[in-house]
N, C-alpha and C positions, 0 to 999 in steps of 0.2 A: 381520403382516409380521417375517421372521424378522431375531434380532440381527444379522447380517450385512447384510444389505439396510438394515436402519436404520443402521450404519454407514456402508453406502454413499451412503446421503443425505444421511447428515451430514459424508462429506469434498468429495461435490459442492456439497453449501450452500458450506462454507468455501473450497476453489477460485473458487468465483463470487463470493463476497466478497471477497476477493485479488486477483483480476482485475480485477474494479469498482477497489477503492483503488488498484491500478496503475495501471489508466486515469489517474484521475484527480489521484494525484504525476503523472505525466508530464505530462501537462497543464499543471500547476501549474510546474513542471522551465520547460518551456517557452516560456510565456505570462509566469512571475513574474518575470523577472529583466530589467535594463534593457537587454538585447539579446534581442529575441524571434526563436527558429528553430533549430535544432541545430547550430552553430557553433562552436566550442571558448569561443569571448565566450559565446555564448546560456547552452550550457547552465554553463557558469562561473556565468552571473550568476544564473541560473535556483534552481541551486544553492545557492548563495550564498542568494538570499532564502526559499527551503525554510529552512536551516538560518538563517536571521536567525527566525523563529519559535519556536524551543528556547531562542534567545541567540547564537548560537554562527555559523560562518561558512559554506563550501562545505563540511568534512571533515564538519559538523555536516549539515548538506544533505543527504548522498550515505549516514548514518545514519538520519535518517530516510524518507529516499526508498526508505531495503531494510528497514526496520524497519513501516512502516507496513501495507503488504499482509500479510506474516506476523501479526500480531499482530492485525489485522482477521479473517483467516481463522481463527486459532486462536480466536479469541473467538467466530464462528459457528461452528466446527465444535462446539466445548463444549456452544453454547448449547442448538444442533438435538440433541445425543447427549443431554445434562439430559433437554428435552421429551420425546423417544421414547421414553426410560425410563420 
């Protein structure tokens, strides 16, 4: 397999992992708060619950919800690239 195809496969794997993680975080925000749903109260309480995992509040929840899929995707990409070389 050529080097370009290996990198494309690693990118696909990383993107798949990132999408899966984003879905899991979204489900956690949807169901994790005091109010379940996508209303303002539901999203606020869900983000606060996600942020509470790292000792913060809603702002920390936004950071965790945004950073987790990026970190997982980058990690999977790095592992795939390392394994294919």
